[in-house]
TORVEXNU-162397 format. One line per 10 residues: number of its first residue (from 1); their letters; for each residue x, y, z of N, C-alpha, C, O, CB. Coordinates in steps of 0.1 Angstrom, whole numbers, plus 5000, padded with zeros to 4 digits. Glycine has a CB too. Example, Ala and Ser with C-alpha at 12.3 -4.5 7.8 and 13.67 -1.06 7.14 Angstrom:
BEGIN
1 = AS = 5132,4943,5078,5123,4955,5078,5132,4967,5078,5142,4967,5085,5113,4955,5090  5128,4978,5071,5137,4989,5071,5129,5000,5079,5134,5011,5080,5141,4994,5057
//
This chain:
BEGIN
1 = MPDGVKRPIV = 3861,7629,3379,3871,7637,3386,3866,7641,3400,3855,7644,3402,3874,7650,3378  3875,7640,3410,3871,7643,3423,3868,7658,3424,3872,7666,3417,3882,7640,3433  3859,7661,3434,3855,7675,3436,3868,7683,3440,3877,7678,3446,3845,7676,3448  3868,7696,3436,3879,7704,3438,3890,7703,3428,3900,7711,3429,3884,7702,3452  3890,7694,3419,3900,7692,3409,3896,7701,3397,3884,7700,3392,3901,7677,3405  3905,7708,3392,3902,7717,3380,3899,7709,3368,3907,7699,3365,3914,7726,3378  3888,7712,3361,3884,7705,3349,3893,7709,3337,3896,7721,3336,3869,7707,3346  3897,7700,3329,3905,7704,3317,3896,7712,3308,3884,7710,3307,3911,7692,3310  3902,7721,3300,3895,7729,3290,3898,7722,3277,3910,7721,3273,3898,7744,3290  3888,7718,3269,3891,7713,3256,3889,7724,3246,3881,7733,3248,3881,7701,3253
11 = HIHYLRPPGP = 3896,7723,3235,3896,7733,3224,3890,7726,3212,3897,7719,3205,3911,7739,3222  3878,7729,3209,3871,7722,3198,3872,7731,3186,3866,7741,3185,3856,7720,3202  3879,7725,3176,3881,7732,3163,3870,7727,3154,3870,7715,3149,3895,7729,3157  3860,7735,3152,3848,7732,3145,3847,7739,3132,3846,7751,3131,3835,7736,3154  3849,7731,3121,3849,7736,3107,3835,7735,3101,3829,7724,3101,3859,7728,3099  3830,7746,3096,3817,7746,3089,3821,7752,3075,3821,7764,3074,3806,7754,3096  3823,7743,3065,3827,7748,3052,3817,7759,3047,3805,7757,3049,3828,7737,3042  3821,7768,3039,3835,7770,3035,3844,7779,3044,3855,7782,3040,3835,7776,3021  3839,7782,3055,3846,7792,3064,3857,7785,3072,3860,7773,3071,3837,7797,3074  3865,7793,3079,3876,7788,3087,3870,7781,3100,3858,7783,3103,3886,7799,3091
21 = PHVFDQPLLH = 3878,7773,3106,3873,7767,3119,3871,7777,3129,3878,7787,3131,3883,7756,3124  3861,7775,3137,3858,7782,3150,3864,7774,3161,3862,7762,3161,3843,7786,3152  3870,7780,3171,3875,7772,3182,3866,7776,3194,3864,7787,3198,3890,7776,3185  3860,7765,3200,3852,7766,3212,3860,7760,3223,3863,7748,3223,3838,7759,3210  3862,7768,3234,3869,7763,3246,3858,7760,3256,3851,7769,3260,3879,7774,3251  3858,7748,3260,3847,7743,3270,3853,7734,3280,3862,7726,3277,3836,7736,3262  3849,7735,3293,3853,7725,3303,3848,7711,3300,3837,7709,3296,3849,7730,3317  3857,7702,3302,3854,7688,3300,3849,7683,3314,3856,7682,3323,3866,7679,3296  3836,7680,3314,3829,7677,3327,3829,7662,3330,3829,7658,3342,3815,7681,3327  3830,7654,3319,3829,7639,3321,3836,7633,3309,3833,7637,3297,3814,7634,3323
31 = DGGNVKITLA = 3844,7623,3311,3850,7616,3300,3848,7601,3304,3856,7595,3310,3866,7619,3298  3837,7595,3298,3834,7581,3301,3839,7572,3291,3835,7560,3290,3819,7580,3302  3848,7576,3282,3853,7567,3271,3844,7567,3259,3848,7571,3248,3854,7553,3277  3831,7564,3261,3822,7563,3250,3814,7576,3249,3806,7578,3239,3812,7552,3251  3816,7586,3258,3809,7599,3257,3818,7609,3265,3823,7606,3276,3795,7599,3263  3819,7621,3259,3826,7632,3266,3816,7643,3267,3809,7646,3257,3839,7636,3257  3815,7649,3279,3805,7659,3281,3812,7672,3284,3821,7673,3293,3796,7655,3293  3808,7683,3277,3813,7696,3279,3801,7706,3281,3790,7702,3279,3822,7701,3267  3805,7718,3285,3794,7728,3288,3798,7741,3281,3809,7747,3283,3793,7730,3303  3790,7745,3272,3792,7758,3265,3784,7768,3274,3772,7767,3275,3787,7758,3250
41 = RHLPLAEPKR = 3791,7778,3279,3784,7788,3288,3782,7801,3282,3790,7806,3274,3793,7790,3301  3771,7807,3285,3767,7821,3281,3770,7824,3267,3778,7833,3263,3775,7831,3290  3764,7817,3258,3766,7818,3243,3764,7833,3239,3754,7839,3243,3757,7809,3235  3773,7838,3231,3772,7852,3227,3765,7853,3213,3770,7858,3203,3786,7858,3225  3752,7849,3213,3745,7849,3200,3740,7863,3197,3734,7870,3206,3733,7839,3201  3742,7867,3185,3737,7880,3180,3721,7880,3179,3715,7890,3182,3743,7884,3167  3716,7869,3175,3702,7867,3174,3698,7854,3179,3705,7844,3179,3697,7868,3159  3686,7853,3185,3681,7840,3190,3680,7829,3179,3677,7832,3167,3667,7841,3197  3683,7817,3182,3681,7806,3173,3667,7801,3175,3663,7797,3186,3692,7794,3176  3660,7801,3164,3646,7797,3164,3644,7785,3156,3650,7783,3145,3636,7808,3159
51 = IDDTVCLEAG = 3636,7776,3161,3632,7764,3153,3616,7765,3152,3610,7765,3163,3637,7750,3158  3611,7767,3141,3597,7770,3139,3595,7784,3146,3603,7793,3143,3587,7759,3145  3586,7785,3155,3584,7798,3162,3590,7798,3176,3587,7807,3184,3569,7801,3163  3597,7787,3179,3602,7786,3193,3617,7790,3194,3625,7787,3186,3601,7771,3197  3620,7799,3204,3634,7803,3207,3640,7791,3214,3635,7788,3225,3634,7816,3215  3650,7785,3208,3656,7774,3215,3670,7777,3221,3674,7770,3230,3658,7762,3205  3676,7788,3216,3688,7793,3222,3688,7808,3220,3682,7814,3211,3701,7787,3215  3695,7815,3229,3695,7830,3228,3708,7834,3235,3715,7826,3242,3683,7837,3235  3712,7847,3234,3724,7852,3240,3723,7849,3255,3713,7851,3262,3725,7868,3238  3734,7844,3260,3734,7840,3275,3730,7826,3277,3731,7821,3289,3726,7849,3282
61 = SDVVWFTFPG = 3726,7818,3267,3722,7804,3269,3734,7795,3272,3745,7799,3269,3715,7799,3257  3731,7784,3279,3741,7774,3281,3736,7761,3273,3724,7759,3272,3743,7771,3296  3746,7754,3268,3743,7741,3262,3752,7730,3268,3764,7732,3269,3746,7742,3246  3746,7719,3272,3754,7707,3276,3756,7699,3263,3747,7695,3257,3746,7699,3287  3769,7697,3260,3772,7689,3248,3777,7675,3251,3785,7673,3261,3783,7697,3240  3773,7666,3243,3777,7652,3244,3784,7648,3231,3778,7648,3221,3764,7643,3247  3796,7644,3232,3804,7640,3221,3807,7625,3222,3812,7621,3232,3818,7649,3220  3804,7618,3212,3806,7604,3212,3817,7600,3202,3815,7601,3190,3792,7597,3208  3828,7595,3207,3839,7591,3199,3835,7581,3188,3828,7572,3191,3851,7586,3207  3839,7584,3176,3836,7575,3164,3822,7577,3159,3819,7570,3149,3838,7561,3169
71 = VWHDVGRFHR = 3814,7586,3164,3800,7587,3160,3799,7600,3151,3806,7610,3153,3791,7588,3172  3790,7599,3141,3788,7610,3132,3778,7621,3136,3772,7628,3128,3783,7604,3118  3776,7622,3149,3768,7634,3154,3772,7636,3169,3777,7627,3176,3753,7631,3153  3769,7648,3173,3770,7651,3187,3756,7655,3192,3747,7657,3183,3781,7662,3191  3754,7657,3204,3741,7660,3210,3742,7672,3219,3751,7672,3228,3734,7648,3217  3733,7681,3218,3733,7692,3227,3719,7693,3234,3709,7692,3228,3736,7705,3220  3720,7696,3247,3708,7699,3255,3707,7714,3255,3715,7721,3261,3708,7694,3270  3697,7720,3247,3696,7734,3245,3687,7740,3256,3678,7734,3261,3690,7737,3232  3691,7753,3260,3684,7760,3270,3683,7775,3266,3691,7780,3258,3691,7759,3284  3673,7782,3272,3673,7796,3270,3682,7802,3281,3687,7795,3290,3658,7802,3272
81 = ADGTFTGIYA = 3684,7815,3280,3693,7822,3290,3688,7820,3304,3697,7820,3313,3694,7837,3287  3675,7819,3307,3671,7817,3320,3672,7802,3325,3667,7799,3336,3656,7821,3321  3677,7794,3317,3679,7780,3320,3668,7770,3316,3669,7758,3318,3681,7779,3335  3657,7776,3310,3646,7768,3305,3651,7758,3295,3657,7762,3284,3635,7776,3300  3649,7745,3297,3653,7735,3287,3643,7735,3275,3631,7736,3277,3652,7720,3294  3649,7736,3263,3640,7737,3251,3640,7724,3243,3631,7722,3235,3645,7749,3243  3651,7716,3243,3651,7704,3235,3665,7698,3233,3675,7703,3238,3644,7707,3222  3665,7687,3225,3677,7680,3222,3680,7683,3207,3671,7682,3199,3675,7665,3225  3692,7686,3205,3697,7690,3192,3709,7680,3188,3719,7680,3195,3702,7705,3191  3707,7673,3177,3718,7665,3172,3724,7672,3160,3717,7676,3150,3713,7651,3168
91 = NILTPPVFEA = 3737,7674,3161,3744,7681,3150,3752,7670,3142,3761,7663,3148,3754,7691,3156  3749,7668,3130,3755,7658,3121,3769,7664,3117,3770,7675,3112,3747,7655,3109  3780,7656,3120,3793,7660,3118,3802,7648,3116,3798,7637,3118,3798,7669,3129  3815,7651,3112,3824,7640,3111,3828,7636,3125,3828,7644,3134,3837,7644,3103  3831,7623,3127,3836,7619,3140,3848,7627,3144,3857,7629,3137,3839,7604,3140  3847,7632,3157,3858,7641,3161,3871,7633,3162,3872,7621,3165,3855,7647,3175  3882,7641,3160,3895,7636,3161,3901,7642,3174,3900,7655,3175,3905,7639,3149  3906,7634,3183,3911,7639,3196,3926,7640,3195,3933,7629,3193,3906,7630,3208  3932,7652,3197,3946,7654,3196,3952,7657,3209,3945,7660,3219,3949,7665,3185  3965,7657,3210,3972,7661,3222,3969,7676,3225,3965,7683,3216,3988,7660,3220
101 = GDVWRTTDLF = 3970,7679,3238,3967,7693,3242,3952,7696,3243,3948,7707,3243,3973,7702,3233  3944,7685,3244,3930,7687,3246,3923,7694,3234,3914,7702,3235,3926,7694,3259  3929,7691,3222,3923,7697,3209,3915,7686,3203,3919,7675,3201,3935,7701,3200  3903,7690,3199,3893,7682,3192,3891,7688,3178,3890,7701,3177,3880,7679,3199  3889,7680,3168,3887,7686,3154,3875,7678,3148,3874,7666,3149,3899,7685,3145  3866,7686,3142,3854,7680,3135,3849,7689,3125,3852,7701,3125,3843,7676,3145  3842,7684,3115,3836,7692,3104,3821,7690,3104,3816,7679,3105,3842,7688,3091  3814,7701,3104,3799,7702,3104,3795,7697,3090,3800,7700,3080,3794,7716,3107  3784,7688,3090,3779,7683,3078,3765,7689,3075,3757,7682,3068,3778,7668,3078  3762,7700,3081,3750,7709,3077,3737,7704,3083,3729,7712,3086,3749,7709,3062
111 = LDVWLPFEGG = 3735,7691,3084,3722,7686,3089,3721,7686,3104,3731,7684,3111,3719,7672,3083  3709,7687,3109,3707,7686,3123,3693,7679,3125,3685,7679,3116,3707,7701,3130  3692,7674,3137,3679,7668,3141,3675,7675,3154,3683,7676,3164,3680,7652,3143  3663,7679,3155,3657,7687,3167,3646,7679,3173,3637,7674,3166,3652,7701,3163  3647,7676,3186,3637,7670,3193,3632,7680,3204,3639,7681,3214,3642,7656,3200  3620,7686,3202,3616,7697,3211,3612,7691,3224,3606,7680,3225,3604,7704,3205  3614,7698,3235,3611,7694,3248,3596,7693,3250,3591,7684,3257,3616,7704,3259  3588,7702,3243,3574,7702,3245,3567,7691,3238,3555,7690,3238,3568,7715,3240  3574,7682,3232,3569,7670,3225,3568,7672,3210,3571,7682,3205,3555,7668,3231  3563,7661,3204,3562,7661,3190,3573,7653,3184,3583,7649,3191,3562,7675,3184
121 = PPRVLDLDEL = 3572,7650,3171,3583,7642,3165,3595,7650,3163,3595,7662,3162,3577,7636,3152  3607,7643,3161,3619,7650,3158,3618,7656,3144,3611,7651,3135,3631,7640,3158  3625,7667,3142,3625,7674,3129,3639,7674,3123,3649,7676,3130,3621,7689,3131  3640,7671,3111,3653,7672,3103,3654,7686,3098,3645,7691,3092,3654,7661,3092  3666,7692,3102,3668,7706,3098,3679,7707,3087,3688,7700,3087,3672,7714,3110  3678,7717,3079,3688,7722,3070,3691,7713,3058,3703,7712,3054,3700,7724,3078  3682,7705,3053,3684,7697,3041,3688,7706,3030,3696,7702,3021,3671,7689,3038  3682,7718,3029,3686,7727,3018,3701,7731,3019,3707,7733,3009,3677,7740,3019  3706,7733,3031,3720,7737,3033,3729,7725,3029,3740,7728,3023,3723,7740,3048  3725,7713,3031,3733,7701,3027,3733,7701,3011,3744,7699,3006,3726,7688,3032
131 = EVALERGWID = 3722,7704,3005,3722,7704,2990,3731,7715,2985,3739,7713,2975,3708,7707,2985  3731,7727,2991,3740,7738,2987,3754,7734,2989,3763,7737,2980,3736,7751,2995  3757,7728,3000,3771,7724,3002,3776,7714,2992,3788,7715,2988,3772,7717,3016  3768,7705,2987,3771,7696,2977,3773,7703,2964,3783,7701,2957,3761,7685,2975  3764,7712,2960,3765,7719,2947,3777,7728,2947,3783,7729,2936,3752,7728,2946  3781,7733,2958,3793,7742,2958,3806,7735,2961,3817,7741,2961,3791,7753,2969  3806,7722,2962,3818,7714,2964,3824,7714,2978,3835,7711,2980,3828,7719,2954  3816,7719,2988,3821,7719,3001,3821,7705,3007,3829,7702,3016,3813,7728,3010  3813,7696,3003,3813,7682,3006,3811,7674,2993,3807,7679,2983,3802,7679,3017  3815,7661,2994,3813,7653,2982,3801,7644,2984,3795,7644,2995,3826,7644,2980
141 = RPTQARALEE = 3797,7637,2974,3785,7629,2974,3786,7618,2985,3776,7616,2992,3782,7623,2961  3797,7611,2986,3797,7600,2997,3795,7607,3011,3789,7600,3020,3811,7593,2997  3801,7618,3013,3799,7625,3026,3784,7629,3028,3779,7628,3039,3808,7637,3028  3778,7634,3017,3764,7637,3018,3756,7625,3022,3747,7626,3030,3759,7644,3005  3759,7614,3015,3751,7602,3018,3753,7597,3032,3744,7592,3038,3756,7590,3008  3766,7599,3037,3768,7594,3051,3761,7603,3061,3756,7598,3071,3783,7595,3054  3760,7616,3058,3752,7625,3067,3737,7621,3067,3731,7621,3077,3754,7640,3062  3732,7618,3055,3718,7614,3054,3715,7601,3061,3705,7599,3068,3713,7614,3040  3725,7592,3060,3724,7579,3067,3724,7581,3082,3717,7574,3089,3736,7570,3063  3732,7590,3087,3732,7593,3102,3719,7598,3106,3714,7595,3117,3744,7603,3105
151 = VERILDAERK = 3713,7607,3099,3700,7613,3102,3690,7601,3103,3682,7600,3113,3695,7623,3092  3690,7592,3093,3680,7581,3094,3683,7572,3106,3674,7566,3111,3681,7573,3081  3696,7570,3109,3699,7562,3121,3694,7568,3133,3688,7561,3142,3715,7560,3122  3695,7581,3135,3689,7588,3147,3674,7587,3147,3669,7584,3157,3694,7603,3147  3668,7589,3136,3653,7589,3135,3648,7575,3138,3638,7573,3146,3648,7593,3122  3655,7565,3133,3651,7551,3136,3653,7548,3151,3644,7541,3157,3659,7541,3128  3664,7552,3157,3666,7549,3171,3656,7557,3180,3652,7552,3190,3681,7554,3175  3652,7569,3176,3642,7576,3183,3629,7569,3183,3622,7569,3193,3641,7591,3178  3625,7564,3171,3612,7557,3170,3612,7545,3179,3601,7541,3184,3610,7553,3155  3623,7539,3181,3624,7526,3189,3627,7530,3204,3629,7521,3212,3636,7517,3184
161 = GRWPPPIVQE = 3627,7543,3207,3629,7547,3221,3644,7546,3226,3646,7545,3238,3621,7538,3230  3653,7545,3216,3668,7544,3220,3676,7557,3218,3688,7556,3219,3674,7533,3212  3669,7567,3214,3676,7580,3212,3667,7591,3217,3655,7591,3215,3679,7583,3197  3673,7601,3224,3687,7602,3227,3691,7592,3238,3683,7587,3245,3689,7617,3232  3704,7590,3239,3709,7580,3249,3706,7585,3263,3704,7597,3265,3724,7579,3247  3704,7575,3272,3700,7579,3286,3709,7589,3292,3704,7597,3300,3701,7566,3294  3722,7589,3289,3731,7599,3296,3727,7613,3293,3730,7622,3301,3746,7596,3291  3721,7615,3281,3716,7629,3278,3705,7633,3287,3704,7645,3290,3711,7629,3263  3697,7624,3291,3686,7628,3301,3692,7629,3315,3687,7638,3323,3676,7617,3301  3703,7622,3318,3709,7622,3331,3717,7635,3334,3717,7640,3345,3718,7610,3333
171 = WTLARARQAA = 3723,7640,3324,3731,7652,3326,3724,7665,3322,3724,7670,3311,3744,7651,3317  3716,7669,3332,3708,7681,3331,3717,7693,3332,3729,7692,3335,3697,7682,3342  3712,7705,3329,3720,7717,3330,3724,7719,3345,3735,7723,3347,3711,7729,3325  3715,7716,3354,3719,7718,3368,3731,7709,3372,3740,7713,3378,3707,7714,3377  3731,7697,3367,3742,7687,3370,3755,7692,3363,3765,7692,3369,3739,7673,3365  3753,7697,3351,3765,7702,3344,3771,7714,3350,3783,7716,3352,3762,7705,3329  3763,7723,3354,3767,7736,3361,3774,7732,3374,3785,7738,3378,3756,7745,3364  3769,7722,3381,3775,7718,3394,3789,7712,3391,3798,7715,3399,3766,7708,3401  3790,7704,3381,3803,7698,3378,3813,7708,3373,3825,7706,3375,3801,7687,3367  3808,7719,3367,3817,7729,3362,3822,7739,3373,3831,7747,3370,3810,7737,3351
181 = VAV = 3816,7738,3385,3820,7747,3395,3835,7747,3398,3841,7757,3401,3813,7744,3408  3841,7736,3396,3856,7734,3399,3864,7741,3388,3876,7742,3389,3860,7720,3401  3858,7745,3377,3866,7751,3366,3870,7765,3370,3877,7772,3362,3857,7751,3353
//
């Protein structure tokens, strides 16, 4: 989009069973066909999100989100409120459905993959939550298997140096904030 053009706001209907969908309104910064980039600004978190002993998100944080049409995960560049980059977060979910009116719909599949900025191997998060979701009937066994398959696909690609995709490294918080200025 040319500079000075107002960025569209997408309305992401994000279902995390068993609750109702949450709607996240975010500016669409880039629509490259195979990736859509949005920016979640000033998150209103009641408590910091910690992975191990590291605060990876906190109230006031921004996240640059990468949504890949047809793919069973999205990717977030996580930051603290002061803009410090903390790592790459893959959220396993159903491929988003893109509807008229800039409405996107997806369902969280409980699993996540965390790649910390300070180094170390990726971590698979929330396997216990996936088991609870299956036990309680929030997801079925084929969906559970697909979520686990997606995690393995990400881990294999990371081992081979192909994940996260290069565009995730290219779109830093500074670049996303600059692109969002027209919003």
